[in-house]
C-alpha positions as CSV (number, residue, x, y, z in Angstrom):
1,X,-8.1,-24.1,-49.5
2,X,-5.7,-27.1,-49.1
3,X,-3.2,-25.3,-51.4
4,X,-3.2,-22.2,-49.1
5,X,-2.7,-24.6,-46.0
6,X,0.3,-26.3,-48.0
7,X,1.9,-23.0,-48.8
8,X,1.5,-21.8,-45.2
9,X,2.9,-24.9,-43.8
10,X,5.9,-24.7,-46.2
11,X,6.7,-21.2,-45.1
12,X,6.3,-22.1,-41.5
13,X,8.7,-25.0,-41.7
14,X,11.2,-22.8,-43.7
15,X,11.0,-20.1,-40.9
16,X,11.4,-22.6,-38.1
17,X,14.3,-24.5,-39.6
18,X,16.2,-21.4,-40.7
19,X,19.5,-21.0,-38.6
20,X,18.7,-17.2,-38.1
21,X,15.5,-18.3,-36.4
22,X,17.2,-20.4,-33.8
23,X,18.6,-17.4,-31.8
24,X,18.8,-13.7,-32.0
25,X,21.9,-11.8,-32.7
26,X,22.7,-11.4,-28.9
27,X,22.0,-15.0,-27.9
28,X,23.8,-16.5,-30.9
29,X,26.7,-14.1,-31.0
30,X,29.6,-13.5,-28.6
31,X,28.6,-12.8,-25.0
32,X,31.1,-9.9,-24.7
33,X,29.9,-8.1,-27.8
34,X,28.6,-4.5,-27.3
35,X,25.1,-5.7,-28.2
36,X,25.1,-8.2,-25.4
37,X,26.4,-5.6,-22.9
38,X,23.8,-3.1,-24.0
39,X,21.1,-5.9,-23.5
40,X,22.5,-6.6,-20.0
41,X,22.4,-3.0,-19.0
42,X,18.8,-2.8,-20.2
43,X,17.9,-5.7,-18.1
44,X,19.6,-4.3,-15.1
45,X,18.0,-0.8,-15.5
46,X,14.5,-2.4,-15.9
47,X,15.2,-4.4,-12.7
48,X,16.3,-1.2,-10.9
49,X,13.0,0.3,-11.5
50,X,10.5,-2.8,-11.2
51,X,12.0,-4.2,-7.9
52,X,11.7,-1.1,-5.9
53,X,8.2,-0.4,-7.1
54,X,7.1,-3.9,-6.1
55,X,8.7,-3.4,-2.8
56,X,6.8,-0.2,-2.3
57,X,3.5,-1.9,-3.4
58,X,4.2,-4.6,-0.7
59,X,5.0,-1.9,1.9
60,X,1.6,-0.1,1.1
61,X,-0.3,-3.3,1.6
62,X,1.5,-4.1,4.9
63,X,0.7,-0.5,6.0
64,X,-2.9,-1.1,5.2
65,X,-3.0,-4.4,7.1
66,X,-1.5,-2.7,10.2
67,X,-3.9,0.2,10.0
68,X,-6.8,-2.2,9.7
69,X,-5.6,-4.1,12.8
70,X,-5.3,-0.8,14.8
71,X,-8.8,0.3,13.9
72,X,-10.3,-3.1,14.8
73,X,-8.3,-3.1,18.2
74,X,-9.6,0.5,18.9
75,X,-13.2,-0.6,18.1
76,X,-13.0,-3.5,20.5
77,X,-11.6,-1.3,23.3
78,X,-14.2,1.5,22.9
79,X,-17.3,1.2,25.0
80,X,-20.5,0.3,23.1
81,X,-23.4,2.7,23.1
82,X,-26.0,0.0,22.7
């Protein structure tokens, strides 16, 4: 069992200390390369979808809160049939 741990630890240390493991091709390369520009466009396109969706979800909860306040106000103003 200790031999397996030694082998795994050796492979782990080799993988961590390898220069290629320190950065991906985009991060370690030139920032004006086509790969970096493609990554930037990918990030912007994801943000273009996620930010409006989160805004719509927030607007929906504001709508629900306002509607609940209207219903509560109408319930207080209506005469009680008790």
